[in-house]
C-alpha positions in Angstrom: 165.5 115.6 218.3 167.4 112.8 220.0 169.8 110.9 217.9 169.9 107.1 218.1 173.2 105.6 219.1 174.2 103.0 216.6 176.0 100.9 219.2 172.8 100.4 221.3 171.5 96.9 221.0 167.8 96.3 221.7 166.6 92.9 222.6 163.0 91.6 223.0 162.3 88.4 224.8 158.8 86.9 224.3 157.3 83.9 226.2 154.0 82.9 224.7 151.3 80.4 225.8 148.3 79.1 224.0 145.9 76.2 224.4 145.6 75.9 220.6 148.8 74.7 218.9 147.6 75.9 215.4 147.2 79.5 216.6 150.6 79.4 218.2 152.2 78.2 215.0 150.4 80.8 213.0 151.6 83.5 215.4 155.2 82.4 215.0 154.8 82.6 211.2 154.1 86.4 211.6 157.4 86.9 213.3 160.5 87.8 211.3 161.8 84.9 209.4 165.4 85.4 210.4 164.7 84.7 214.0 164.4 81.2 215.5 161.8 80.3 218.0 162.0 77.6 220.6 159.2 75.3 221.6 159.1 74.9 225.3 157.6 72.0 227.3 153.9 71.4 227.1 151.9 71.8 230.4 149.1 69.4 230.9 146.5 69.8 233.6 144.0 67.0 234.3 141.0 67.2 236.6 138.0 65.1 237.5 134.4 66.2 238.2 131.5 64.3 239.6 128.6 64.1 237.2 126.0 64.3 240.0 126.6 66.1 243.3 124.1 63.7 244.9 124.0 59.9 244.9 126.2 58.2 242.3 129.8 58.9 243.3 131.2 56.5 240.7 129.9 58.6 237.8 132.8 61.0 237.0 133.9 63.1 234.0 137.6 63.6 233.3 139.0 66.7 231.5 142.4 67.7 230.3 143.8 71.2 229.5 147.0 71.4 227.4 149.1 74.6 227.2 151.7 74.9 224.5 154.5 77.3 225.2 157.3 78.9 223.1 160.1 81.4 223.5 161.7 83.8 221.0 164.4 86.4 221.4 164.9 89.2 218.8 168.0 91.4 218.9 168.2 94.5 216.8 170.0 97.8 216.5 166.9 99.4 215.0 164.1 100.0 217.6 161.4 100.1 214.9 161.8 96.3 214.4 161.1 95.8 218.1 158.1 98.1 217.9 156.8 96.2 214.9 157.1 93.0 216.9 155.1 94.5 219.7 152.5 95.6 217.3 152.1 92.0 216.0 151.8 90.8 219.6 149.0 93.3 220.2 147.0 91.9 217.2 147.3 88.2 218.2 144.2 86.4 219.4 144.3 83.2 221.4 147.9 83.6 222.4 149.0 85.1 225.7 152.4 86.7 225.8 154.9 88.0 228.3 157.4 90.5 226.8 160.7 91.8 228.2 162.4 94.6 226.3 166.0 95.5 227.2 168.7 97.8 225.7 172.4 97.8 226.2 175.0 100.4 225.1 
C-alpha cells in the first residue's frame, strides 16, 4: 500500500459557467464553507432573428443569452477532500465546469 506524503499539496481549480444565476449560487453553497469563490465577468450574447423569412423584413425578434461565471480554488493536503469536491461537481445540474487538479511536493 502506498503511503501519502504529508508534504504533498493538492490543488483543484474549478471554472464554472451557468445561464441560471440561482443554480450557480446553489452550487457554490455545496462547496466547503472555508473556501472563497470569485464571481467572474458575465458574458452576454445578443442576436436578432427575422420573424418571417419572406416579405416583412422589418419584423424582427431580439434575444439575449446571459452566462454567469465563477472561479474557485481549493488547496488541501488530504486528497479525499478534492475527491469529494469532484463528486459534488458530478452531481450538479445546469452548471458546466472545467476542473484542473494539480499536486506539488
